[in-house]
N, C-alpha and C positions, 0 to 999 in steps of 0.2 A: 881772247885778250888782245891779240895783235889787231884784230878788226876793230875792236873798241878803241884801242889807241889811234887807228887811223881816223875813225869817225869823230873822235872827241877833238883831234888835232887838225881836222880839215877845214874848220871854220865855216863849213857848210850847214851845220846844225844849230838850232836855238830852240828856247822854250822847252816843250815837253819832249821833243824828239832828241834834244841834247840831254836832258834828264833821263830818259830811258838809256841812253848810251852810258852815262855815268852808273846808273843804277845796274845795268847789265855788267859792267866791268867790275863793280863792287861784288857782284855774285861770283865772279871769277877770282878776285882776290880772297874771298871767304874760303872757296874751295881750294886755294893754294895754301891756306892756313894762315893768311896774313889779314888779320881782322883790323888792325889799325889803318892800313891802306884801304881796306873795304869801307871802314866809317868814313873816311875822308871824301870817297866817292859817292857815298850815299848822302853826306852833308851836302855837296854840289847838287845832285839830284833833287833834293828836297827844296833847297833854294830856288832852284828853277821851277819846280813844279810841286808846291806844298799839298797838291791834292792826291798824290800818289801813295796810296795805302801800302802797296808792296814795298816801297822804298823805305816807309817807317818800320814795316815789319822786318824786313831784310836787315837794316840796321840794328834793330833789336837783337837779331841772331848774333850779329857781329860782336855787339856790347856783351852778349852773355857768353861767347866764346872767350872774351877777355876777362869773365868773371865780374863784369860790371852789371850786377843784376837790377840794381835800381834804375839805371839808365835804360836797360833793356825794357823794363816794365813801363816806363814812360813812353818808349816808342811803341810797344804794342797796343798801349792805351790809345795813342794817336791813330794807329791803323784801325782800330775798332771803332773810333769816332767817325772816321771815314766810311767804314765798311763794317756795321754791327754784326754781320753774319760771317766774318772772316774767320773761319774755323781754325786755321793754323795759327793765326794770332792768338786765339784763344788757348790753344794747346801749348803754345810756346810760352805764353804769359803763365800758365800753369806750372810749366817746367822751371820758369825763373822764379817764381814764388816757392816752389817746393825747394830749390836750391838755396833759398834765403831760410828754410826751416818753417815756411808758413804753409803746412800740409792742407789745413782746412780750406784756405782761398784757392790752393792749387787745385784740390779736388772739385771745388765749385767751377773753375775754368774748365777742367777735364770734362765734367759733365756736360757744361753747354757745347764744348766742341764736339763730343760724342753725339749729342742730340742733332747737332746740325749736319755732322759727316763723320758716321763711325769710321774710325781709322785704327790700324793695329798699334801704330806707335803711341798714339795718345791712349789707347787702352793700356799698353804695356806701362806707359808713365803712371797712369792713374793706379794701377795695380801696385806699383812700387811706392806710391804715397799712402795706400792703405796699409801696406806691409809695414812701413816705417811707423805706423801707429799701433802695430800688433794686430791688425784686423786680417789675419792670414786667410781665413776662409773667403772673405769679400775680395781680397787681393787675387786669389786663385781663380775666382770667377772671371775678372778681368783678363788674366793671362789665357785662360781658357778661350775667350772670345777672340783674343788677339790672335792666337794660333789657328784658331778656325778660320779667321779672315785671311791669314797668311801662314800656311803650313810650313814655310821655309824660314820662319821668323825665329831664328836661333835665340836671340836675346830673351824672347819672350819664354821660351822653354826654360832657358837658364834661370830667369826670375822666378817662374813657377817652382822649379827645382829647390831654389833658396826658401820659397815660402813653405814648401813641404818639409823642408828640414827644420826650420824654425818651429813648425807644429810637432815636430818629434817624429816624422815620418821618413827616415833615411831611405827606405827601399823605393818610395815614390819619387824621392828626389834624385835618386840615381837614374831612374828611367828618364826623368826629364834631362838631366845632364846628358845621358846617351843620345837623345834626340838632338840636342843642341851640337854635340860633337859629330853626329853624323851629318849634320847640315855644314858645319865647320869644324874640320878635324883640328884647327890650329887655334881653336877657342881656348886660350890658356887659362882663363879664369875659371872655365867650366872644368878643366882638368884638375885645378887646385881644389874646388869645391866637391867633385866627384871623389877626389881622395879624402877629404874630410868625411864625406858621407860613408865611404868605405869602412872608414875607421870605427865610426859610430856604429855600423854593422858587425864589427869585429873581424873585418877582413882586411888584415893589416897589409899583407902582401900585395893585394890589389892596390891600396892606397898608395903603397911605396912606388908601384908602376906608374900610377898617375903622376905622383909628384916627379918622378924621374922625367916623364914625357913634358910635364910642365917646365921643368928647369932647362930641358934642351931647347924649348921654344923661347924662354926668357931666363938666361942665366943670372939676371940681376934681381930676381924675383926673392926677396928676403923671407916672405911668408912661405913659400913653397920649400925652401931650406928648412926653415924652422919646423914646418909640419913634417917634412920627412924625417927630421931628427926625433920629432915625437914619436912617429911610427917605429922608427929603428929601436929607440929606447923600449918601447913596449916588447920588441922582440928580444930584448936582452942584449942588444949591441951599443953599450955606452960610448964606446970609442968613435964608432962611425957616427952616432947621434952628436957627439960633441964637435966632430968635425963639421958636420952640417950646422950646429948653432954658431961655429966660430965664422963660418962663411956668411951666415945671416947677419952677424954683427959687423963683419967687413963691409957689406953692403949697406947697413944701416946702424950707424953707431949707437943710435938711440932706440934701438928696438928691445922694448922692456921684455916682451914674451920670451925672446931668445936668451936673454940673460937669465930670466927665471927658470926656463927650460934647462939651460946648461948648469945652473946651480943644482937643480934635481939631480941631474945626471951625475955630476961630481959628488953628491951625497951618496948616490948608489955606490960610487966607486970609494966611498970613505975618504975622498979627497975634499976634507972639510975646509981648509983654508981657502981652496979655489971656489968652493961654493959661497963662503962667506963674501970674497970679493965680488963675486956676481951679484949677491943680494945687495951689497953696497951701491952697486950700479943701479939697481931698481929703485932703492929708496932715494938715490940721488935724482933720478928721472921722475919719480912719483912718490913724492914725500908723504902723500896720504894713503900709501899703500899699506894697509894694515898687515895683509897677508906676508909681505916681504919683511916687515919689521918682526912678526912672529917667527917666521922661517929662520931669520938670522939669529933670533933669541935661542931658538932650539938648538940651531948648530953650535953656537957659542958655549951653550950649556953642556952639549955633549962632550967638547973639547975641555971644559972646566974653566972656561972664562965667565965666571959667574957674575961679577959685577957688570961687565958689558952686556952680557946676556939679560941681566935684570933691567937694564937702562931700554933694551930694544923691546922687551916684553911690556914694559910700562907705557911705552910709546904705542904700541899696537892696542893696548886696551884703552889708552886714552882716545885713540882714533875710533874703536869700536868697543864700548864698555861691556857689551856682551858676547864678545868674540870667544866663543868656547875654547878653541884651540889655543888661544893666547893665555887664557886662564890657566889651562892645563899646564902649558909650557913655563909660566912664571911659578906655578906650584912645583914643578919639577926643579926649576932653579933653587927655590927655597929648600927643597928636600935635599939637593945635593950640598947646600950650604949649611944644612943643620939647623935651620929656621923651621922647625916642625909646626908650630903654631901657625905661622903664615902659609905654609904649604897646605895644611888642613883647610883653612880659610878659603884658599883658592881652588882646591879640589872641590870644596862643598859648592862654590859658585859655579864650576864647570858642571857638575852633577846635577844641579838645579835645573841648567839648561838641557842637559843630554845625561839622563839617568843611567844609561847603559854605556857610557864611555869607558871602555876597558882601561885604558892607561889611567884615567882619574880614579877609577875605583882601586886598581892596584897601588898607584902611588899613595893614595890616602890611607890605604891599609899599613903600607910600610910606616908612614909618618905616624899612625896611631901606635904601631908596635914600638917605634922607637920613643914614644911618649909613655910607655909602659901600659897602654890600653891594648893589652894581648887579644882578648875576646873580640872587640871592635875591628881590631886590625885584621884578625883571622877572618872575620865575616866579610870584610870588604875583598880581601885577597880571594877568598873562596868564590865570591860573586864575579870577580874579574876572570878566574880560571875556568868558570862555567861558561864564560863567553869566548874565551881564548885560552887554550890549554897550555901554550909556551909563552905566556906573557911574562913569567918570571925570567926566562932566559933572555927576552929582549931587555928588560930592565938590568939584568947582570952585565950586558954588554954595554948599557950606558953607566956603568960604575955603581949601581944600586943592587947590593948582593943581599937577599935574605939568608936565614940560616940554611945550611947546605941540606938538610933535612927537608926543607920546603920546596927544593928545586924538583920540577918534573923530570921523570927519566928521559924524555924525548931530547935528543941532543942535535937535531939537524934543522933547527929553525933556521930560516933565510934572514939575513939583514932586512929589516924593513925599509920600504921605500920612505921617502921624507914624511914623518908622520905631521899631520896637521897642515901640510903645505897643500894649497889650493892652486892646482896648476891653471894657468890662464886659458880659458876656453876659446876656441877659434871658431867663431861663428862666420858664416859666410856673409860678406857685407851686402846690401842691396844697392 
């Protein structure tokens, strides 16, 4: 940088020589993370020598660093007009197009770049483009080739792990994350995603250790706190889980998944008011989240807040008319309110979508019995008990009491986890 400053300020350079000095200083500004000053130097270089393909290419990189992808693409276009075989310009134009969501044209650029000069970075980027389209087998072939060309390329191992996970193969994903971490032990994203893969394999303790290490590397990673909370909740440690969700929300006050997870943890502790408050945060941040409306409906119904519960269920069903859990929840609201015809209608709708839904069978049986359809009610109740023997105890906890003679003898049923709630999946990002 100092040498470039002296050369530019000397007054001894002109034309192409001065353009090269500006271009070289632009490279240094880019390396220092100052894309704006880099662009200013590339502008001067291009004015002095508009035939310098590298200056256009490098200015494109600086624009991309500023997320000015259209400007970046124009510069890569100019570089390629001057040098049609400029493989790096093709690869970087592909990356800019991918960043704009244009995977098809990005892949076309990557194809041509790889044809001209096979490069592990371009192969990795093409693999990510294929993965973003759900073409995981095709993506894995690119990641394979990338790590063959560069066996120390941790990012390609990481992305191949993501592709294997997305294909439903957490074992192979873990092996790839292991490779990435052997190359770079401080690869924090790989630790988080390996934790997710361990959870999928049922190895919750290993997942927690990975989240612990990830949090040590980045104490501001809300996702790592949220995921560790989920793992702790699986181990039956709701208070520790809630502490992690609290921290995730302190880091990111708009973190929907953490509010949702904390609501479920509070449901498990029977802290229904706290759960409702968290569901309210989810519906505020994501008004179209039908699952959150349904979950709040169910929780309010359990508390006996039937009018508010009905409003929430109606919204969930408006958003997703065939949402079986919401139909079941609204039926339960009607059942508790004594609106047995409406309850039966909603249970019927739920059972058309999911004929073996235990709660809907049992709830419809109770509603039929309350309507004096004893035979029909008993038939539904028997079908529900055949699927789950202690379903009567669960409904009794919710305030729906069958005749005492109908209760099964088993008295040790656990309080169920949030019924009908769909926990937000944590899929590794590409």
